[in-house]
PATIDREN-560784 format. One line per 8 residues: number of its first residue (from 1); their letters; for each residue x, z, y of C-alpha. Coordinates in Angstrom, 2 decimals. Layout:
BEGIN
NUM	a	X/Z/Y; ...
//
This chain:
BEGIN
1	mtrkrval	83.23/108.70/114.02; 83.64/111.46/116.62; 82.57/115.06/116.00; 79.81/114.56/118.56; 78.47/111.56/116.60; 78.76/113.47/113.31; 76.76/116.34/114.77; 74.17/113.90/116.02
9	listlvag	73.99/112.29/112.58; 73.46/115.66/110.90; 70.64/116.55/113.26; 69.12/113.14/112.63; 69.28/113.68/108.88; 67.49/117.00/109.21; 64.81/115.39/111.33; 64.31/112.67/108.72
17	clvtgspa	64.57/109.57/110.89; 63.17/106.18/109.94; 65.18/103.46/108.23; 66.95/102.57/111.46; 67.02/103.87/114.97; 67.28/100.45/116.62; 64.46/99.08/118.76; 63.84/96.46/116.08
25	saaeaaga	62.56/98.90/113.47; 59.22/99.38/111.76; 56.59/98.61/114.41; 58.65/95.98/116.20; 59.69/94.36/112.94; 56.03/93.80/112.14; 55.92/91.50/115.12; 58.68/89.45/113.50
33	ggssssad	56.36/88.38/110.75; 56.36/91.43/108.49; 54.13/94.46/108.12; 54.71/98.06/109.17; 52.12/99.45/106.77; 53.22/102.26/104.49; 52.49/100.07/101.48; 55.12/97.54/102.55
41	sparlgvd	57.68/99.71/104.32; 60.42/101.51/102.37; 60.63/105.24/101.82; 62.24/107.22/104.63; 65.96/107.34/103.95; 66.92/110.01/106.46; 69.77/107.81/107.73; 70.16/105.41/110.62
49	ldtvtipe	71.18/102.10/109.08; 72.54/100.92/112.41; 75.30/103.53/112.46; 75.75/105.03/108.97; 79.08/104.39/107.25; 79.85/103.81/103.58; 81.54/107.24/103.18; 78.42/108.91/104.58
57	lqarmarg	76.19/106.95/102.19; 78.42/107.79/99.23; 78.39/111.48/100.13; 74.59/111.44/100.05; 74.55/109.54/96.76; 76.95/112.07/95.26; 74.64/114.91/96.35; 71.61/113.11/94.97
65	sltssalt	69.85/112.94/98.36; 70.02/109.13/98.46; 69.85/106.42/95.81; 71.13/102.90/95.86; 67.62/101.80/94.91; 66.19/103.33/98.10; 69.01/101.90/100.21; 68.70/98.43/98.69
73	gaylwrik	64.91/98.51/99.08; 65.29/99.42/102.74; 67.59/96.49/103.40; 65.33/94.08/101.50; 62.43/95.29/103.64; 64.42/94.73/106.82; 65.28/91.22/105.70; 61.60/90.52/105.07
81	tidprids	60.40/91.91/108.38; 63.23/91.26/110.84; 65.09/88.19/109.63; 62.32/85.73/110.59; 63.49/86.27/114.18; 67.05/85.13/113.50; 67.05/83.18/110.19; 70.34/84.61/108.96
89	vlrtdpta	69.54/85.19/105.27; 68.92/82.14/103.09; 67.79/83.99/99.98; 67.85/87.41/98.38; 69.06/88.08/94.85; 66.09/88.77/92.53; 68.33/91.11/90.51; 69.29/93.29/93.49
97	mrqaaasd	67.03/96.19/92.54; 68.28/96.09/88.94; 71.85/96.21/90.22; 70.92/99.21/92.37; 69.26/101.00/89.44; 72.42/100.55/87.37; 74.45/102.08/90.20; 72.04/105.03/90.37
105	arhrrges	72.55/105.63/86.66; 76.32/105.66/87.13; 76.04/108.12/90.01; 73.84/110.44/87.90; 76.47/110.36/85.13; 79.26/111.06/87.62; 80.80/107.66/86.85; 80.83/106.04/90.30
113	rgpldgip	83.17/103.06/90.45; 84.36/103.79/93.97; 83.29/103.50/97.60; 81.30/100.27/97.17; 79.26/101.41/94.16; 75.60/100.94/95.11; 76.38/99.44/98.53; 74.38/96.27/99.42
121	vllkdnvd	76.51/93.24/100.32; 75.47/89.84/101.67; 77.60/86.80/100.79; 78.18/83.74/102.93; 76.67/80.75/101.16; 79.98/79.05/100.51; 81.02/81.75/98.02; 80.19/80.79/94.41
129	tlglptta	77.65/83.19/92.95; 76.42/82.90/89.37; 72.65/82.48/89.24; 72.26/81.93/92.99; 72.47/78.60/94.82; 75.75/78.17/96.67; 75.33/75.26/99.04; 77.81/75.46/101.94
137	gslalags	74.60/74.72/103.88; 74.38/71.21/102.42; 71.54/69.66/100.42; 74.25/67.97/98.36; 74.96/71.29/96.59; 71.42/72.68/96.63; 70.42/71.46/93.18; 72.31/73.67/90.73
145	ppdtdavl	73.97/77.08/91.12; 77.65/77.47/90.21; 78.53/78.19/86.59; 80.69/81.21/87.47; 81.24/83.78/90.19; 84.01/83.41/92.71; 86.83/85.84/92.00; 85.87/87.95/95.02
153	vtrlrdag	82.28/88.25/93.73; 83.58/89.43/90.35; 85.59/92.08/92.17; 82.53/93.21/94.12; 80.44/93.42/90.95; 83.19/95.31/89.11; 83.25/97.80/92.02; 79.49/98.36/91.62
161	avilgktn	78.42/96.63/94.84; 74.85/95.31/94.98; 74.80/91.57/95.68; 71.87/91.46/98.08; 71.72/87.73/98.79; 73.27/84.80/100.65; 73.63/84.19/104.39; 73.25/80.97/106.30
169	lsewanfr	76.37/79.30/107.70; 77.44/76.38/109.77; 77.19/73.49/107.31; 80.48/72.82/105.49; 81.94/75.70/107.54; 81.81/73.57/110.72; 84.09/70.91/109.25; 81.73/67.92/109.22
177	aarptsgw	80.90/66.71/112.74; 83.04/66.39/115.85; 80.37/68.24/117.90; 78.59/70.56/115.48; 76.16/73.33/116.30; 77.34/76.64/114.87; 74.83/78.46/112.69; 72.95/75.26/111.71
185	savggqtr	72.72/73.88/108.21; 70.36/71.44/106.55; 69.57/74.13/103.97; 68.93/77.05/106.32; 68.15/75.61/109.74; 69.44/77.41/112.84; 70.58/81.03/112.86; 70.05/82.78/116.20
193	npyvldrn	72.01/85.49/117.96; 70.09/88.80/117.64; 71.13/89.95/121.10; 69.73/86.92/122.93; 67.75/84.58/120.73; 68.46/81.33/122.57; 72.21/81.98/122.26; 74.55/80.88/119.48
201	pcgssags	75.93/83.22/116.79; 79.32/81.38/116.79; 81.54/80.22/113.98; 80.75/79.22/110.44; 80.09/82.81/109.28; 77.19/82.86/111.73; 74.62/84.18/109.27; 76.86/87.02/108.12
209	gaalaasl	77.50/88.16/111.70; 73.87/87.90/112.79; 72.60/89.68/109.67; 74.94/92.62/110.25; 73.96/92.87/113.91; 70.33/93.14/112.77; 71.28/95.74/110.11; 70.12/93.62/107.18
217	sqvaigte	72.96/94.77/104.90; 75.69/97.40/104.94; 78.49/94.82/104.81; 78.80/91.06/104.50; 81.43/88.56/103.43; 82.59/85.82/105.77; 85.23/83.12/105.48; 87.67/81.77/108.04
225	tdgsivcp	89.94/78.80/108.51; 90.34/79.38/112.26; 87.95/81.77/113.99; 84.99/81.73/111.62; 85.08/85.45/110.76; 86.27/86.88/114.05; 84.19/84.75/116.46; 80.81/85.54/114.84
233	agangvvg	81.90/89.17/114.66; 82.65/89.18/118.40; 79.57/87.21/119.40; 77.25/89.40/117.32; 78.81/92.73/118.29; 80.17/93.68/114.85; 83.54/94.05/113.14; 85.27/91.19/111.34
241	hkpslglv	88.62/91.23/109.54; 90.51/88.05/108.66; 92.96/89.23/105.99; 96.51/88.04/105.51; 96.54/84.72/103.66; 96.54/85.27/99.90; 95.32/88.85/100.02; 91.83/87.73/98.91
249	sqagvvpi	91.49/85.08/96.21; 90.23/81.67/97.36; 89.03/80.74/93.86; 85.35/79.80/93.93; 85.06/79.52/97.71; 84.13/76.12/99.20; 87.38/75.10/100.93; 88.67/73.51/104.08
257	saeqdtag	92.38/74.24/103.65; 94.25/76.33/101.12; 96.94/76.79/103.78; 94.57/78.73/106.08; 91.33/79.64/104.27; 90.48/83.23/103.46; 87.38/85.28/102.85; 87.14/88.65/104.53
265	pmarnvtd	84.88/91.64/105.25; 82.41/91.92/108.11; 80.71/95.23/108.92; 79.28/97.34/111.71; 82.34/99.60/111.75; 86.02/99.35/110.86; 85.77/101.97/108.11; 83.33/99.87/106.10
273	aaltlsvl	85.43/96.74/106.63; 88.54/98.51/105.34; 86.81/99.88/102.25; 85.40/96.43/101.48; 88.82/94.83/101.88; 90.24/97.31/99.38; 87.89/95.81/96.79; 88.26/92.17/97.83
281	sggrlphl	92.05/92.40/97.64; 91.91/93.35/93.96; 94.36/96.24/94.18; 96.89/94.53/96.47; 96.40/97.34/99.01; 96.57/100.31/96.63; 96.73/103.01/99.32; 94.14/101.61/101.69
289	vdsfdvas	91.22/103.78/100.49; 93.37/106.94/100.55; 95.05/106.23/103.88; 91.92/104.89/105.60; 89.60/107.85/105.56; 87.00/108.83/108.15; 88.78/112.14/108.44; 92.06/110.48/109.43
297	gstrpggl	92.22/106.90/110.64; 89.03/106.79/112.69; 88.67/110.42/113.77; 92.22/111.70/114.27; 92.61/112.81/117.92; 95.23/110.84/119.81; 95.21/107.93/117.37; 96.31/105.57/120.14
305	hgkriglw	98.90/107.82/121.72; 102.22/106.01/121.95; 100.91/102.75/120.49; 102.13/99.62/122.25; 99.58/96.83/122.56; 100.25/93.44/124.11; 97.30/92.03/126.08; 96.96/88.23/125.91
313	rlptlgpd	94.30/87.74/128.56; 93.17/84.10/128.13; 91.53/83.81/131.58; 90.14/80.40/130.56; 87.33/82.34/128.87; 85.99/83.22/132.30; 86.30/85.90/135.01; 83.68/88.18/133.43
321	vdalmtrt	85.57/88.30/130.13; 88.84/88.82/132.00; 87.31/91.74/133.92; 86.15/93.23/130.61; 89.72/92.95/129.28; 90.96/94.83/132.35; 88.47/97.63/131.69; 89.42/97.63/128.02
329	adrlrgag	93.12/97.96/128.83; 92.35/100.87/131.18; 90.41/102.67/128.46; 93.21/102.19/125.93; 95.75/103.47/128.43; 93.48/106.47/129.00; 93.84/107.28/125.30; 97.62/107.22/125.52
337	aevvevsl	98.36/103.63/124.51; 100.88/101.51/126.37; 99.33/98.14/127.24; 101.62/95.37/128.44; 100.68/91.83/129.42; 102.01/89.08/127.14; 101.74/85.33/126.73; 102.11/83.77/123.29
345	pyqerlae	104.43/80.74/123.13; 103.96/77.41/121.34; 100.17/77.31/121.67; 99.96/73.73/122.99; 102.02/72.44/120.07; 99.90/74.37/117.57; 96.78/72.77/119.04; 98.34/69.30/118.62
353	lefpalls	99.29/69.80/114.98; 96.56/71.94/113.41; 93.67/69.49/113.23; 95.61/66.54/111.69; 97.01/68.86/109.03; 93.55/70.25/108.23; 92.17/66.73/107.71; 94.68/66.01/104.94
361	efhrdida	94.18/69.41/103.34; 90.40/69.16/103.44; 90.38/65.83/101.57; 92.59/67.29/98.85; 90.79/70.62/98.55; 87.16/69.49/98.83; 87.70/66.83/96.15; 89.07/69.53/93.84
369	ylgtrrgp	86.12/71.83/94.53; 83.43/69.16/94.16; 84.87/68.40/90.73; 83.65/71.85/89.64; 80.04/71.34/90.80; 77.10/69.08/90.01; 76.35/66.64/92.83; 78.74/64.42/94.79
377	rnlaelie	82.05/64.38/92.95; 84.35/63.68/95.89; 84.46/63.29/99.66; 83.53/59.61/99.59; 80.35/60.36/97.61; 79.57/63.23/99.95; 79.74/60.92/102.97; 77.32/58.52/101.28
385	fnrshpae	74.98/61.41/100.45; 74.76/62.41/104.11; 74.10/58.83/105.20; 71.17/58.53/102.79; 69.50/61.90/103.46; 67.75/62.12/106.86; 67.39/65.90/106.55; 71.18/66.13/106.92
393	qtcfagqe	70.86/64.57/110.38; 68.07/66.68/111.93; 70.34/68.68/114.27; 73.35/66.38/114.54; 73.99/63.16/112.67; 77.75/62.99/112.87; 80.21/63.45/110.03; 83.27/62.27/111.91
401	lfeqalta	85.56/64.89/110.39; 84.59/63.81/106.86; 85.32/60.19/107.75; 88.65/61.03/109.37; 89.67/63.20/106.42; 88.89/60.35/104.02; 91.57/58.20/105.64; 94.05/60.97/106.53
409	pptsdpqy	97.54/60.89/104.98; 97.70/62.63/101.60; 99.37/66.03/101.41; 102.26/64.37/99.57; 103.09/62.38/102.71; 106.38/63.49/104.38; 104.81/63.35/107.85; 102.03/65.74/106.77
417	ramraelk	104.55/68.09/105.16; 106.58/68.17/108.34; 103.44/68.99/110.36; 102.46/71.91/108.12; 106.02/73.27/108.07; 106.18/73.17/111.87; 102.75/74.79/112.14; 103.76/77.66/109.88
425	dlsrrsid	107.05/78.19/111.71; 105.70/78.08/115.25; 102.57/80.12/114.57; 104.56/82.90/112.93; 107.16/82.84/115.67; 104.45/83.02/118.33; 103.38/86.41/116.96; 106.70/87.73/115.60
433	etmaahhl	108.73/86.92/118.71; 106.11/88.37/121.05; 105.81/91.58/119.07; 109.58/92.00/118.78; 110.26/91.26/122.46; 107.78/93.90/123.62; 108.09/96.34/120.67; 104.38/96.02/119.94
441	daiasptn	102.14/97.54/117.30; 99.60/94.75/117.85; 98.57/91.92/120.15; 95.09/92.06/121.70; 93.01/89.30/123.25; 89.34/88.50/123.87; 87.70/87.32/120.64; 85.01/85.20/122.28
449	ppawttdc	83.27/84.27/125.50; 79.63/85.30/125.93; 77.56/83.29/123.47; 76.50/79.88/124.76; 72.98/78.47/124.47; 72.30/76.70/121.19; 71.80/72.98/121.72; 71.86/70.39/118.92
457	argdndvi	72.32/67.50/121.33; 75.29/69.04/123.12; 76.92/70.92/120.25; 79.14/73.97/120.53; 81.10/75.28/123.48; 83.62/77.12/121.35; 87.18/76.22/122.31; 88.47/79.76/121.76
465	psstpaav	92.26/79.84/121.30; 92.67/83.53/120.48; 92.07/83.11/116.73; 94.58/80.30/116.18; 97.95/82.14/115.99; 96.83/84.48/113.20; 94.77/81.80/111.48; 97.57/79.23/111.27
473	sgypslsv	100.30/81.76/110.46; 98.24/83.46/107.77; 98.65/86.82/109.53; 95.78/89.35/109.76; 93.40/89.66/112.69; 90.56/92.07/113.42; 87.73/91.86/115.95; 86.07/95.05/117.19
481	pagfvhdl	83.30/95.33/119.82; 84.74/95.54/123.34; 81.63/95.45/125.51; 79.02/93.14/127.00; 78.78/90.32/129.53; 75.23/89.52/130.62; 73.67/91.30/127.60; 75.97/89.40/125.21
489	pvglllma	78.68/91.05/123.09; 82.37/90.28/123.51; 84.97/91.37/120.96; 88.57/92.49/121.23; 90.80/90.62/118.77; 93.80/92.49/117.37; 96.67/90.68/115.59; 99.71/91.99/113.72
497	gdhrdael	102.47/90.79/111.41; 102.19/89.43/107.88; 100.41/91.76/105.42; 100.09/94.49/108.05; 96.38/94.68/107.25; 96.26/98.42/106.57; 98.07/99.28/109.79; 95.92/96.87/111.78
505	lslgasve	92.70/98.37/110.40; 93.88/101.91/111.17; 94.75/100.91/114.72; 91.46/99.04/115.01; 89.55/102.16/114.01; 91.21/104.09/116.82; 90.46/101.28/119.29; 86.86/101.13/118.08
513	rrldawqa	86.46/104.88/118.56; 87.92/104.77/122.07; 85.87/101.79/123.28; 82.63/102.98/121.62; 81.07/99.65/122.66; 78.50/99.01/119.93; 74.84/98.74/120.92; 71.88/97.67/118.80
521	prylpsvg	70.46/94.21/119.55; 67.18/93.93/121.45; 66.24/90.36/120.42; 65.87/89.22/124.02; 64.41/85.71/124.26; 66.96/84.70/126.91; 69.53/86.25/129.23; 67.86/88.27/131.96
529	srtsg	64.87/89.19/129.78; 64.38/92.89/129.27; 61.75/92.84/126.58; 61.91/91.57/123.04; 59.72/88.51/122.78
//
């Protein structure tokens, strides 16, 4: 945050602003199905939930001028009044206010557990959560909650975070039909993009991205196999970090592939994403909290000076996105960065190999997961469930990927093993060789095209190759807001080498500060509309 923004925040605190400064606050939220009466609205927090960071919230909690109970209540109120426009939150946790009260007691005793203590977090609904349904969007898992928390949820609870609720997702993380519609599930219906409501929120972490754009939680958890954290971050104008593979435990997360799956943080700013990753990683990044401070990483003057960034343009995403990348490169050069044009090798071969490998891995991994839950016990039973439940076919009927996975070669097959070995080798070389040849600190590319219209009959229009190199290699990637095309957000995706997460987040904070591209959503009914419907 710049000094100018800090000064503005201080003046806002003194003035005692409402819960959020976005156009979709109290009075407008009432039009979304809630009420703006004083009896229903939360107490004035004196902070702008659209822009406040975790360190700023913790400073207020330490001074006693803010409580987790007030913060949690404000977010619950926003979910009640604003979410009916976008349908991003499936359910809230009935214990959220008790969790917040326990955090307040710790703060009063001077026993805060760290930067996430008292901070509300939304979880994607494929992350096992004790006492809350975890469905992956499917009615097949809607009957009984998991018996235990996922490891990452245990880490959040141990850090004092408030589990606020669960977000909608693309059913089975978009690994069911050949032409799915992102953001739709039989459990939650269709999530909409808060910027333009007839547009798609992208990726399987659609609910997490849309909820953050609407300021319904301070941070959220997404998951990615290839693009499902970073694309909804880009399309919803927020920050999403796909960590290095293995940095965050996969235990208790509904899988696609153990060779690529990871959960990761999504937030409205890089600082909050970094602090959340420090918890999710379970101590594997011991210096991240100390080295990633708002007084250093995101505010240090000249943070981009001398950095070398390779721009992978991807003009197939359209001339408007390409023009935005040109403007982005100019702004980074204006801050002292060296931006050079690059092209990543081996991408056609990666595209040939990735999907067949994922089919084999999905069959193995989903069978293992279903064995831990009540409901269908394996992929074959899951296919039969979908055939016999019409509600599973209300947006799209297909389950072609399930059927192909059922007959795919097992992961013990030599041909499969050769595919995965080649994928790992080529994907890593695509990044490592490019970075070494150009002496780069990171590779940048467009995260997403402008969001497409949501259409169940047509399905998605989401062939977005920028996420694949980091996803297949297991290297980290980070999407930060880059700007807008026709009122729709576009992200800048940054990639770096294996387990360079801390360096990538620090660089991303400097890029975020320089681009300063975030804007609150206006809930336009369609592109070209200038009023919220």
